[in-house]
N, C-alpha and C positions, 0 to 999 in steps of 0.2 A: 556666549552671546548668540542671540538669534539673528539671522540675516535681516537687514533692513532694506526694504524695497520702497514701497509707498505707504504712507499713513494717510488715511482718509478719516477725518474726525472733526467734531466741533472743537473749538478752541476756547480756552479760559482767558479772559482779558484781565491780567494783573497790572493795573495802571499805576506802577510804582517804580521808582529808582532805588538803587542801593539796597536791594533785598539781600540781607546777609544770611549766612548759614544758620545762625541762631534763630532767625525768623522762620527759616525753612523747617528746621527740626530743633526745637529747644534742647539745651544741654542736659536737662534733667532726664531725658529719654535715652541718653547715650551710655547706659550702664552695661550693655552687652557687647560681646566681642564678635558675634555673628552678624550676618547681613539682614536678618529677618525681623519683622515686627515694627518697622519704622513708619510705614505708609499711613497708619492710623493716626499718627501724631503730626502729619505734615501741616504746617502753618497753625499749629494748635493754639499758640499764644494769641495770634492775630484773630483766630476764630472766636476765642473766648472773650477777647476785648471788644470785638465789634460784631454784633449779630448780622450786620449787613455786609460783612467781609465776603468777597466773591467766592471763597472756598466753601462758605456755608450755603450757597445757592444750589439746591438739588438738581437744577436743570443742567449743571455742568458735571454731573456725577460720572459720566462715561467719557469725558473729554480726554484725549491723549496728547493734546498740544497746549502748551502754555505760552501766551504772548505777553511779554513784559518790556520794561524799558532798559535803562543802563545799569551796568555794574552788578549784574545778577550773580549771586553766589559769593559776594565779597565776605570778608571777615575771616574766621578761622579756616583751617584746611581740612575740616572734617568731611570725610568721604560719606558719612552717614546722610548728608543732605542729598546727595545723588541717589543713594539707596531709597530714601524716603519718597522722593519724587517718582522713581520708577515703581516702587511698590504701591503707590497711589494710582498708578496707571499712566503716568506721564511718560511719553516716549520722545517728545520733541519740545525744546524750549527755543523760542524765537525772541531775540533781544538785540539791542544795539551793541552791548558789550558784556563781558563776563570777567570775573576774577580768573587769573591765569591758573591758579591751583584748582579751582572749581572746574574750569574747562578741561584740564588734564584728567581729573578724577572722572568726569562725565564720559570722556572718550574711552577711558579704560573700562568703563562699566556698561557701555552701550547706550548712553543717553545722548541723543543727537542735539547739539547746540548750534543754532544757526544765527549768524549776525547779519543784521540789515541796518541801513542808514536810519537815523532818527525820524526823518519825514515818512519813511515807509512804515516804521513801527507805529507812529502816531496814527497814520491812516488805517493801518490794520486793526489797531486797538479800537478805534472809533467804529469801524465796520463791524467788528466782532461784538462790541457792546450793543450796537443798534440792531443788527440783523441776526446775530447768532448763526452765522453761516457755517457751512462745512468747508474745511480747508483740505487740500491735498498737498502733501509734502512728498516730492519726487526727488530722492537723493541722486539717482542716476543722472537725471537731467538738471539737477541743481535748481529746482523751481518749486515755488509755492503758488498754488492756484486757489482762489476763493470763488466758489460757486461757478467754476468753469469760465470765469470772466476775468477778474483782475489777476495778473500773474507777476510774481516777483522772482527775479533771478538772484541766487546767492552764490558766493564763493565758498569752496570747501577744499581743504588740502587733500591731495591725491592719496597720501598714505592712509589717513583716517577714512576717507571715502571707500577705498578698497576693503579695509577691515570691516566697516559697517555693512557694505553690500554682501560680503562673504560670511558675515557673522563671526569674524575672527577677532580675538584679542591680540595683543602684541606677541605673545608666545606662539600662538597659532601661526601668525604671519612669519615669524622667524623660522619656525619648523618647516613651513611651506617653501620659503626661499632657499633653504639650505639642502633641500632634497635633490 
């Protein structure tokens, strides 16, 4: 894993609840056992069904932050969903809540998941849709800033925070503390 300090990026506003892992990466693309080649199929079914789906908008091509609603990553326990997001360039997902299995898969693979209250999410999605601002995610200070104006504090457990900041997975952490 690479160390996580700050991410400064435009955000993609995915104004949806209950985005399941099959929506993130359809099952027909899960035929390999390695971690490569999934990013090109991220949200493919939704992109094909709706030409106006947000992922089809080229202005979000380089965004590293995804802002969405509740229960993101629900459904099956496929780790491929995390791999697809990361291979498509997403480093941070901001939502109200996540499936427990998805949350753990993300933490183990270096995808930062931030939880905020619904009112904050709604405000952020509205702002991102309207203004396409740049967001700064500062893990060390546990803050998200929009255009150096609006700031949102988030909670993050100390174990995962330390791992993300150092770029360590669980094995790296165990090796470090046993030295």
